C-alpha positions in Angstrom: 43.1 -144.6 -77.3 39.8 -143.3 -78.8 37.7 -144.7 -81.5 37.6 -143.5 -85.2 34.4 -142.2 -86.5 34.1 -145.6 -88.4 34.5 -147.6 -85.3 32.1 -145.4 -83.4 29.5 -145.8 -86.0 29.8 -149.5 -86.0 29.3 -149.4 -82.2 26.3 -147.3 -82.6 25.0 -149.7 -85.3 25.4 -152.7 -82.9 23.7 -150.8 -80.1 20.7 -150.0 -82.3 20.3 -153.6 -83.5 20.5 -154.9 -79.8 17.9 -152.4 -78.7 15.6 -153.3 -81.7 16.0 -157.1 -80.8 15.0 -156.4 -77.1 12.1 -154.3 -78.1 10.6 -157.2 -79.9 10.7 -159.4 -76.8 8.0 -159.4 -74.0 8.1 -159.7 -70.3 11.1 -161.1 -68.5 13.1 -162.0 -71.7 12.9 -158.3 -72.7 14.3 -157.4 -69.2 17.1 -159.7 -69.5 18.0 -158.5 -72.9 17.9 -154.9 -71.8 20.1 -155.7 -68.7 22.7 -157.4 -70.9 22.8 -154.3 -73.1 23.4 -152.1 -70.1 26.0 -154.4 -68.8 27.9 -154.3 -72.0 27.8 -150.5 -72.1 29.0 -150.3 -68.6 31.9 -152.6 -69.4 32.7 -150.6 -72.4 33.1 -147.3 -70.2 35.5 -149.2 -67.8 37.6 -150.6 -70.5 
């Protein structure tokens, strides 16, 4: 079953927030946050 427009917008807002948070980090911590975002996106595709 697909997402409604409202659900998709909420997902995009969550993703933007996570990316902004990762952008503020430096070095290895930034890499860890970006890896976590990528893992979450991949698992969303597999669900």
